[in-house]
C-alpha positions in Angstrom: -36.0 -93.8 49.8 -39.0 -93.2 47.9 -40.6 -96.2 46.5 -43.5 -97.5 44.4 -47.1 -99.0 44.9 -47.7 -102.5 44.9 -49.6 -102.6 41.5 -46.3 -100.9 40.1 -43.8 -103.5 41.2 -46.5 -106.2 39.9 -46.3 -104.5 36.4 -42.6 -104.3 36.3 -42.2 -107.8 37.0 -44.6 -108.7 34.4 -42.6 -107.5 31.4 -44.4 -104.0 30.6 -43.1 -103.1 27.0 -41.9 -106.7 26.7 -39.1 -106.2 29.3 -40.0 -108.7 31.9 -36.3 -109.0 33.7 -36.2 -105.0 35.0 -38.4 -103.4 37.2 -37.5 -99.9 38.8 -37.7 -98.2 41.8 -37.7 -94.5 42.2 -35.6 -93.1 44.8 -34.4 -89.7 45.5 -30.8 -89.2 45.1 -28.4 -87.8 47.9 -27.6 -84.7 45.4 -31.2 -83.7 44.7 -30.9 -85.9 41.6 -33.4 -88.6 41.0 -31.9 -92.3 40.6 -33.6 -95.4 38.9 -32.3 -98.6 40.8 -32.4 -101.4 38.5 -33.2 -104.8 40.0 -32.7 -107.9 37.9 -34.9 -110.8 38.3 -35.1 -114.2 36.7 -37.4 -114.6 33.9 -38.5 -118.1 33.2 -39.4 -117.5 29.4 -36.2 -115.9 28.7 -33.2 -117.3 29.6 -31.1 -113.9 29.0 -31.7 -111.2 31.5 -32.2 -107.8 30.2 -30.0 -105.2 32.2 -30.8 -101.2 31.3 -27.9 -99.4 31.8 -27.3 -96.0 30.8 -24.5 -97.0 28.6 -25.6 -98.7 25.8 -23.3 -97.8 22.6 -24.7 -95.1 20.2 -23.2 -94.0 17.1 -23.1 -90.8 15.1 -21.6 -88.4 13.3 -20.2 -86.5 16.1 -16.9 -88.7 16.2 -18.1 -91.1 19.3 -19.6 -94.3 17.7 -20.4 -97.2 19.8 -19.1 -100.9 19.6 -20.6 -102.5 16.7 -22.5 -105.2 18.4 -23.3 -107.3 15.3 -20.4 -106.8 13.0 -20.3 -110.4 12.6 -23.9 -111.2 13.3 -25.8 -113.5 11.1 -29.1 -111.4 11.9 -27.6 -108.3 10.2 -29.3 -107.0 6.8 -27.0 -107.8 3.8 -26.0 -105.0 1.6 -27.5 -106.2 -1.1 -31.2 -106.4 0.8 -30.4 -103.1 1.9 -29.6 -101.7 -1.4 -33.1 -103.5 -3.1 -35.0 -101.7 -0.3 -33.6 -98.4 -1.1 -34.3 -98.6 -4.6 -37.9 -99.9 -4.0 -38.5 -97.2 -1.5 -36.6 -94.9 -3.8 -39.7 -96.0 -6.3 -42.1 -94.9 -3.9 -40.7 -91.3 -3.7 -40.1 -90.8 -7.5 -43.5 -89.8 -8.0 -43.7 -87.2 -5.3 -40.4 -85.4 -6.4 -42.4 -83.4 -9.3 -44.9 -82.5 -6.6 -42.8 -81.4 -4.0 -40.9 -79.3 -6.9 -44.0 -77.2 -7.7 -44.8 -76.7 -3.8 -41.1 -75.5 -3.1 -41.0 -73.1 -6.3 -44.3 -71.4 -5.7 -44.3 -71.4 -1.9 -41.0 -71.5 -0.7 -38.2 -70.7 -3.4 -35.6 -69.8 -1.1 -35.5 -73.3 0.5 -35.8 -75.8 -2.4 -35.5 -78.7 -0.7 -36.7 -81.3 -3.5 -34.0 -80.4 -5.9 -30.2 -80.3 -5.8 -29.7 -76.5 -6.7 -26.3 -74.4 -6.8 -25.8 -72.2 -3.7 -26.7 -68.9 -4.7 -28.5 -69.3 -7.6 -31.9 -67.2 -8.3 -34.9 -68.6 -7.1 -37.3 -66.2 -8.0 -37.3 -65.9 -11.7 -41.1 -67.5 -12.2 -42.6 -66.5 -8.9 -44.4 -62.9 -9.0 -47.1 -62.8 -6.6 -45.7 -63.3 -2.9 -49.0 -64.0 -1.1 -47.7 -67.8 -0.5 -44.2 -67.7 0.5 -45.5 -65.1 2.9 -48.4 -67.0 4.2 -46.2 -70.3 4.5 -43.8 -68.6 6.6 -46.4 -67.1 9.0 -48.0 -70.6 9.4 -44.4 -71.8 10.2 -43.9 -69.1 12.8 -47.2 -69.8 14.4 -46.4 -73.4 14.5 -43.2 -72.9 16.5 -45.2 -70.4 18.7 -47.8 -72.6 19.5 -46.1 -76.4 19.6 -42.4 -75.5 20.7 -41.9 -71.8 21.6 -38.4 -70.6 21.9 -39.2 -69.5 25.2 -39.7 -72.8 26.9 -42.3 -74.4 28.8 -43.8 -76.8 26.0 -43.3 -80.1 27.8 -43.7 -81.6 31.1 -43.2 -84.7 33.1 -45.6 -86.0 35.8 -45.6 -89.0 38.0 -47.2 -92.0 36.6 -50.7 -93.4 37.6 -49.1 -96.2 39.5 -46.7 -94.1 41.9 -47.6 -94.1 45.1 -49.1 -91.6 46.7 -46.3 -91.0 49.7 -43.7 -91.2 46.6 -45.6 -88.2 44.3 -44.2 -85.2 46.2 -40.6 -86.3 45.7 -41.0 -87.5 42.4 -42.5 -84.6 41.4 -39.9 -82.4 42.5 -37.3 -84.5 41.1 -38.9 -84.7 37.6 -39.1 -80.9 37.8 -35.0 -80.6 38.0 -35.0 -82.7 34.9 -37.0 -80.7 32.9 -35.1 -77.5 34.0 -32.1 -79.5 32.8 -33.9 -80.7 29.7 -35.1 -77.4 28.7 -31.6 -75.7 29.8 -30.2 -77.8 27.1 -33.0 -77.0 24.3 -32.2 -73.2 25.1 -28.3 -73.4 24.4 -28.5 -75.6 21.2 -29.4 -74.7 17.6 -33.2 -75.9 18.1 -35.3 -73.0 17.5 -33.7 -72.6 14.1 -33.6 -76.2 12.8 -37.1 -76.6 14.0 -38.4 -73.4 12.2 -36.6 -75.0 8.9 -38.3 -78.2 9.5 -41.7 -76.5 10.0 -41.1 -75.1 6.8 -40.6 -78.2 5.1 -43.7 -79.6 7.1 -46.0 -76.7 5.7 -44.6 -76.9 2.1 -43.9 -80.6 1.5 -46.1 -82.3 4.2 -43.1 -84.1 5.3 -40.3 -83.1 7.6 -37.2 -84.6 9.3 -35.0 -83.4 12.2 -31.5 -84.7 13.1 -30.6 -84.9 16.6 -27.2 -86.1 17.4 -25.3 -85.8 20.8 -22.4 -82.8 20.8 -19.3 -82.7 22.2 -18.7 -81.6 25.9 -16.8 -78.7 24.7 -20.5 -77.4 23.6 -22.8 -75.1 25.7 -25.6 -77.8 24.8 -25.6 -81.5 24.4 -28.0 -81.2 21.2 -27.1 -80.6 17.9 -30.1 -80.4 15.4 -30.5 -80.6 11.7 -33.2 -79.9 9.4 -32.7 -82.2 6.8 -34.1 -81.9 3.3 -36.5 -84.2 1.4 -34.1 -84.5 -1.4 -31.7 -86.8 0.9 -34.3 -88.7 2.2 -36.2 -91.7 1.5 -38.6 -93.4 3.8 -40.2 -96.7 4.7 -43.5 -97.0 6.6 -44.0 -100.1 8.9 -47.2 -101.8 9.9 -47.5 -99.8 12.6 -47.6 -96.4 10.8 -44.3 -95.6 12.0 -41.9 -94.1 9.6 -38.6 -94.8 11.3 -37.0 -96.5 8.9 -34.7 -94.1 7.0 -32.2 -94.2 4.0 -30.0 -90.8 3.5 -27.9 -90.5 0.5 -24.9 -88.1 0.6 -22.3 -87.2 -1.8 -19.2 -86.8 0.5 -15.3 -86.6 -0.2 -12.8 -88.7 2.3 -12.8 -86.2 4.8 -16.3 -85.5 5.3 -17.0 -89.7 5.5 -14.3 -89.5 8.6 -16.1 -86.3 10.0 -19.4 -88.2 10.1 -18.1 -91.9 11.4 -14.8 -91.8 12.6 -14.6 -95.3 12.9 -15.6 -95.9 9.4 -13.3 -98.3 7.3 -12.5 -97.1 4.3 -11.4 -99.4 1.3 -7.4 -99.3 0.6 -8.3 -97.7 -3.4 -10.2 -94.6 -1.2 -7.3 -94.3 1.2 -4.7 -94.4 -1.3 -6.2 -91.9 -3.7 -4.2 -88.7 -3.9 -6.7 -85.9 -3.2 -4.0 -83.4 -4.3 -4.0 -84.2 -7.7 -7.7 -85.5 -8.2 -9.7 -82.5 -6.2 -11.6 -84.0 -3.4 -13.5 -86.7 -5.1 -16.9 -87.5 -3.5 -18.4 -91.0 -3.2 -21.9 -91.7 -3.0 -22.8 -92.8 0.2 -26.0 -94.3 1.8 -26.6 -94.2 5.7 -29.6 -96.7 6.5 -31.1 -96.6 9.9 -33.1 -99.3 10.3 -35.7 -101.2 13.0 -34.5 -104.7 14.0 -37.6 -106.9 12.3 -36.5 -110.0 14.6 -38.2 -108.0 18.0 -34.5 -106.9 19.1 -35.2 -103.3 20.5 -33.3 -100.1 18.7 -31.9 -99.7 15.5 -29.4 -100.7 13.2 -26.9 -98.4 11.5 -25.3 -99.3 8.8 -23.0 -97.0 6.0 -22.2 -98.2 2.7 -21.3 -97.1 -0.8 -24.2 -96.1 -3.3 -22.9 -97.4 -6.2 -23.0 -101.2 -6.8 -21.3 -100.8 -10.2 -19.2 -98.4 -12.1 -16.3 -96.1 -11.5 -16.9 -95.9 -7.8 -17.9 -99.6 -7.3 -16.4 -101.6 -4.5 -16.1 -104.8 -3.8 -18.5 -107.1 -1.2 -16.0 -106.5 1.6 -15.2 -102.8 0.6 -18.6 -101.4 0.3 -19.5 -101.5 4.0 -18.2 -98.4 5.8 -19.7 -98.9 9.0 -22.0 -101.0 10.9 -23.4 -99.9 14.4 -26.8 -99.7 16.6 -28.7 -96.9 18.2 -31.1 -97.6 21.0 -33.1 -94.5 19.8 -33.2 -93.4 16.7 -31.5 -89.9 15.6 -33.8 -89.2 13.2 -37.4 -88.0 13.8 -39.6 -87.7 10.7 -43.1 -86.3 11.1 -45.9 -85.5 8.8 -48.9 -82.8 8.5 -51.3 -85.2 7.4 -51.3 -88.3 5.9 -53.9 -90.2 2.9 -54.4 -94.1 3.5 -51.8 -96.2 1.8 -49.1 -93.3 1.5 -46.1 -92.7 3.1 -45.5 -89.3 2.4 -47.5 -86.5 4.1 -49.6 -84.0 2.1 -49.3 -80.4 3.3 -51.6 -77.4 3.0 -49.5 -75.7 0.5 -50.6 -79.0 -2.0 -54.3 -78.1 -1.3 -53.9 -74.4 -2.1 -51.5 -75.1 -5.1 -53.8 -74.5 -7.9 -54.6 -70.9 -6.7 -51.2 -70.1 -5.9 -50.1 -71.1 -9.7 -53.3 -69.1 -10.7 -52.9 -66.0 -8.6 -49.0 -66.1 -9.8 -49.8 -66.2 -13.7 -52.7 -63.4 -13.0 -50.2 -61.2 -11.5 -47.5 -62.1 -14.4 -50.6 -60.9 -16.9 -51.0 -57.8 -14.8 -47.5 -56.8 -14.8 -47.4 -57.4 -18.6 -50.3 -55.5 -19.2 -48.7 -52.7 -16.9 -45.9 -52.7 -19.1 -47.8 -52.2 -22.2 -49.8 -49.6 -20.7 -46.7 -47.3 -19.4 -44.8 -48.0 -23.2 -47.7 -48.5 -25.3 -48.3 -50.2 -28.9 -47.8 -48.0 -31.9 -48.1 -48.1 -35.6 -46.4 -46.1 -37.9 -46.8 -45.9 -42.0 -44.0 -47.2 -43.8 -42.9 -44.3 -46.1 -39.3 -45.2 -46.4 -38.3 -42.2 -44.1 -39.6 -43.2 -40.4 -37.6 -46.2 -38.9 -39.0 -47.8 -36.1 -36.0 -49.5 -35.0 -34.5 -46.5 -33.9 -37.4 -45.1 -31.8 -37.0 -44.8 -28.1 -40.3 -44.2 -26.0 -38.6 -41.9 -23.3 -39.4 -38.6 -22.1 -38.0 -36.1 -24.5 -37.4 -37.9 -27.3 -38.2 -36.0 -30.8 -39.3 -38.5 -33.6 -38.6 -37.0 -36.9 -41.1 -37.8 -39.4 -41.6 -36.9 -43.3 -43.8 -33.9 -44.2 -47.2 -35.1 -44.8 -47.2 -38.1 -43.1 -49.1 -39.4 -39.9 -46.0 -40.7 -38.0 -46.7 -42.7 -35.1 -50.0 -43.5 -33.8 -51.0 -45.4 -30.5 -53.1 -48.5 -30.9 -55.8 -49.1 -28.5 -56.0 -51.8 -26.3 -58.7 -54.4 -26.8 -59.9 -54.3 -23.3 -59.2 -53.3 -19.8 -57.7 -55.5 -17.2 -59.9 -54.2 -14.2 -61.4 -57.4 -13.6 -58.0 -58.8 -12.8 -58.5 -57.1 -9.3 -61.7 -58.7 -8.6 -60.0 -62.6 -9.3 -56.6 -61.8 -7.6 -58.4 -60.4 -4.5 -60.5 -63.8 -4.2 -57.5 -66.3 -5.3 -55.3 -64.5 -2.4 -58.0 -64.8 0.1 -58.6 -68.4 -0.3 -54.6 -69.1 -0.2 -54.7 -67.3 3.1 -57.5 -69.4 4.5 -55.8 -72.7 2.9 -52.8 -71.9 5.0 -54.2 -70.7 8.2 -52.8 -67.1 7.7 -56.3 -65.3 8.8 -56.6 -68.1 11.6 -53.5 -68.5 13.3 -52.5 -64.5 13.5 -52.4 -62.4 16.3 -55.5 -63.2 18.7 -55.1 -60.4 21.0 -55.8 -57.2 18.8 -57.0 -54.0 19.8 -60.8 -54.1 20.4 -61.1 -57.6 20.9 -62.8 -59.0 23.8 -61.5 -61.8 26.2 -64.4 -63.9 24.8 -63.5 -63.0 21.2 -59.8 -64.1 21.8 -60.9 -67.5 23.4 -63.5 -68.0 20.5 -60.8 -67.6 18.2 -58.5 -69.6 20.2 -60.8 -72.6 20.3 -61.5 -72.5 16.5 -57.5 -72.8 16.2 -57.5 -75.7 18.4 -60.3 -77.2 16.1 -58.4 -76.7 12.9 -55.5 -78.2 13.9 -56.6 -80.5 16.3 -55.8 -83.5 14.0 -52.5 -82.2 12.7 -51.5 -81.6 16.4 -52.5 -85.1 17.2 -50.1 -86.4 14.7 -47.2 -84.3 15.8 -47.3 -85.2 19.3 -47.0 -89.0 18.3 -44.5 -88.5 15.4 -42.7 -85.3 16.5 -42.9 -84.3 20.5 -42.8 -87.8 21.8 -39.9 -89.0 19.8 -38.1 -85.8 20.3 -37.8 -85.4 24.0 -37.2 -89.3 24.4 -34.1 -88.9 22.2 -33.1 -86.1 24.2 -33.4 -87.6 27.6 -31.3 -90.6 26.1 -28.6 -88.3 25.2 -28.5 -86.7 28.7 -28.7 -90.2 30.1 -25.5 -91.2 28.2 -23.8 -88.1 29.4 -24.6 -88.9 32.9 -26.4 -85.8 33.5 -29.8 -87.4 34.3 -30.7 -91.1 34.6 -32.6 -93.1 32.4 -36.2 -92.0 32.4 -38.7 -94.1 31.2 -41.7 -92.2 29.5 -43.9 -95.2 30.0 -46.8 -93.9 31.5 -46.5 -95.9 34.2 -43.5 -94.1 36.2 -43.3 -90.9 34.3 -45.7 -89.5 31.8 -45.0 -87.0 29.4 -47.1 -84.0 29.5 -47.3 -81.6 26.2 -47.8 -77.6 27.8 -47.3 -76.0 24.8 -49.7 -73.0 24.2 -52.0 -75.1 21.8 -52.4 -77.8 24.4 -53.7 -75.5 26.8 -56.3 -74.0 24.6 -58.7 -76.5 25.5 -58.2 -75.8 29.0 -58.6 -72.1 28.8 -61.8 -72.5 26.9 -63.1 -74.6 30.0 -61.8 -72.0 32.3 -64.0 -69.4 30.6 -67.3 -71.5 30.5 -66.6 -71.9 34.4 -66.2 -68.3 34.8 -69.0 -67.3 32.4 -71.5 -70.1 34.6 -69.8 -68.2 37.8 -70.8 -64.7 37.0 -74.3 -65.9 36.3 -74.5 -67.9 39.7 -73.4 -64.7 41.3 -76.3 -63.0 39.7 -78.7 -65.2 41.5 -77.9 -64.1 45.0 -75.7 -64.8 47.9 -77.5 -68.0 48.6 -76.7 -69.5 45.1 -72.8 -68.3 45.8 -73.0 -70.3 49.1 -73.3 -73.4 46.9 -69.6 -72.8 45.2 -66.4 -74.1 46.8 -64.4 -71.1 46.3 -61.0 -72.3 47.3 -61.8 -75.4 45.2 -62.4 -73.5 42.0 -59.4 -71.1 42.5 -57.1 -74.1 42.4 -59.1 -75.4 39.4 -58.6 -72.3 37.4 -55.0 -72.2 38.3 -54.5 -75.3 37.1 -56.5 -74.3 33.9 -54.4 -71.6 33.2 -50.7 -72.7 34.1 -50.3 -71.0 37.7 -47.5 -72.2 39.7 -48.3 -74.3 42.4 -46.2 -72.1 44.9 -48.5 -69.2 44.4 -51.2 -70.6 46.1 -51.9 -71.7 49.5 -51.4 -75.6 50.7 -54.5 -77.1 50.9 -54.4 -78.5 54.5 -56.4 -82.0 55.6 -59.5 -82.1 56.8 -58.4 -82.7 60.0 -56.0 -79.9 60.5 -58.5 -77.6 59.3 -61.1 -78.8 61.9 -58.2 -78.2 64.5 -57.6 -74.7 63.3 -60.8 -73.6 63.6 -61.9 -73.7 67.2 -58.1 -72.2 67.9 -58.7 -69.4 65.8 -62.0 -68.7 67.4 -60.0 -68.7 70.7 -57.5 -66.2 70.0 -59.7 -63.7 68.2 -62.1 -63.9 71.8 -61.2 -60.6 73.9 
């Protein structure tokens, strides 16, 4: 039985994170799994004891909705209040739509997440230069490889600071097993596909949203991801900066409503509608996931009809389709950067948009000038014989003309368009620089030394430092927390608290490892300089300790190194080895 230190128990009893009634002791399970024993204690400040169980209800579009805990609770937000908040948030988003539309049109035309368009419609009619779309795809692919690589290994779980030393080895082994299980579900899901789509939205519009739902038990993975387009979403930002109040508007048929929420209660007017005659009639439905405002943990789910008046309007009692509860929100919204006082993020495409539009216009003019250069501009005397409307300027054409007339004469162009090459080259360089296409490329190109590779990696870490910090807080931590909660509900893992006290979430993505590799390179450079001073200087270096430190900096597994023996064992082994070597 593994146990926690006294300070850990004291923190648990004092109510870390507002839960004064629960403290956890960590034990190793009989089958090699981790277990969290939850002990209830009396709380003098709260008459209601809190029980932290895995079986908390959860609603989702997978067909397993939890029981509504507050279907008749007076503390639930009323539908008029929710509709008012939705309209207010919609007004704040309205100013962004035109900006998003331009960003998608010129930088990511194949995925228009800001406006509704017919499936299969042409989206490249106004795009003449492919520099921005190519750079956007490269940046999204680089973020995928540097932050959440599909090969895995971008997160880890370590024992917290208040875990007793004698418990660390056991807890570390069990957390490694939990990481393998969690990573296996990520690998078998559609995470890589939808995460790449979300990164495309992030680079283009500055804001992206990923929805993580629990899949059924017949699926190979417990996770099902979906990159939700911005045109369907409206956000509210809380005072603490979290953008976890989400409104999602959808146009759904009756069958779609039941597919998303099997426990939805449809009014009789919708149930009795004859879809065979009317065709699949669509209804505007809003899904609101809101954090509780009265201090309760979790999020309330409310699904209601969007139209308060009109043809699809429902009575006050019929407009609510479902009320339920989420312990952890399924929506994970994250931003590239954020200006003070704004809710939505700003993207690198927004910064480069003037150059993108200018380069697009220059290429359009170059193409028009090229068409004029190929076909030419001609003039002819109107002698009543030559009809310019019947002339085709193609090879082999014979153009008749009157005897003694001048016929067709080419008209010289007023100027040369060679300056466009210089302007266009400069614009394309600035677009690639703004979208980091020339910074996040392949860092181990032929001819580059190890020092050059590390210097370029260090520069990338500086460029993406602020963005990576925001993605850690808004994407990575909520993503792992939601994934662990789903596996806990399925019974595959216990409830693992990522609170920094018992378990710490450590980001091990390649971008997070860059500072360590830079420090390791500096240490190796120092060691090479020390070696030049002679053996006496090298004797001052603890080589085994440095080898273990370098292994940690480069992410080398511990089992590849010899274990470090305690000093008393090392002192005991010395004379024994000397005696064995004696003749």
